[in-house]
C-alpha positions in Angstrom: 0.0 0.0 0.0 1.1 3.5 -0.7 2.0 5.9 2.2 -0.9 8.2 1.8 -3.4 9.4 4.5 -6.9 8.3 3.4 -8.6 11.4 4.9 -6.2 14.3 4.3 -4.2 13.1 1.3 -0.9 13.7 3.1 1.8 11.8 1.3 5.6 11.2 1.1 7.7 14.4 0.5 11.2 14.5 -0.8 14.1 16.8 0.1 17.8 16.8 0.8 20.1 15.7 3.6 22.7 18.5 3.9 26.0 17.6 5.5 28.4 20.0 7.3 30.4 20.1 4.1 27.2 21.1 2.3 27.0 17.8 0.3 23.4 17.2 -0.7 21.8 13.7 -0.9 18.2 13.0 -1.6 15.9 11.7 1.2 12.2 11.0 1.8 10.1 12.6 4.5 7.5 9.9 5.5 4.1 10.9 7.0 3.3 9.6 10.4 0.6 7.1 9.5 -1.3 4.8 11.8 -4.2 2.4 11.5 -7.2 3.7 13.3 -10.8 2.6 13.7 -13.3 5.4 13.9 -17.0 5.4 14.8 -19.5 6.9 12.5 -22.5 8.3 14.4 -24.8 8.6 11.4 -24.2 5.0 10.2 -23.8 3.4 13.6 -20.7 1.4 12.7 -17.0 1.6 12.9 -14.6 2.1 9.9 -10.9 1.5 9.8 -8.6 3.9 8.0 -4.9 4.4 7.4 -4.5 8.0 8.9 -1.8 10.5 9.6 -1.8 11.6 13.3 -2.6 15.1 12.0 -5.8 13.8 10.5 -6.7 11.9 13.7 -6.4 15.1 15.7 -8.5 17.0 13.0 -11.2 14.4 13.3 -11.3 14.9 17.1 -11.3 18.7 16.7 -14.3 18.5 14.3 -16.4 16.4 16.8 -16.1 13.1 15.0 -15.7 11.4 11.7 -19.1 12.5 10.2 -18.5 16.2 10.6 -14.9 15.9 9.4 -15.9 14.1 6.2 -18.8 16.4 5.4 -16.4 19.5 5.7 -13.6 17.8 3.7 -13.2 18.3 -0.1 -13.4 15.2 -2.2 -10.0 15.9 -3.9 -8.1 14.9 -0.7 -10.2 11.8 0.2 -9.5 8.2 -0.9 -12.2 6.4 -2.9 -13.1 4.5 0.3 -13.6 7.7 2.2 -15.6 9.3 -0.6 -18.0 6.4 -0.6 -18.3 6.7 3.2 -19.0 10.4 2.9 -21.8 9.7 0.4 -23.4 7.2 2.7 -23.2 9.6 5.6 -24.8 12.4 3.6 -27.6 10.0 2.7 -28.1 8.9 6.3 -28.1 12.5 7.6 -30.7 13.6 5.0 -33.0 10.6 5.8 -32.8 11.4 9.5 -33.7 15.0 8.9 -36.7 14.0 6.7 -37.9 11.6 9.5 -37.7 14.4 12.1 -39.9 16.7 10.0 -42.6 14.1 9.5 
């Protein structure tokens, strides 16, 4: 699997190691990825993702996975996360229709 966060799109960056003699050699900066299982309140089930720790903190800051996904642009999301976002939108709209009836 590639080293890409499924929610934020954060991926590997490249740069240089620079020695004291100012020799430059190429290196990779890897994102801090972890496997995490998050709970979706709208769907009532848990979903596992490969997340950066930055994304995990952002999910907590936005009061859960559902709010985070609804605010996030589709460009950054993985296909799995885009599908989940679509399901959450549908579930939220159905709940709002039931409340009005």
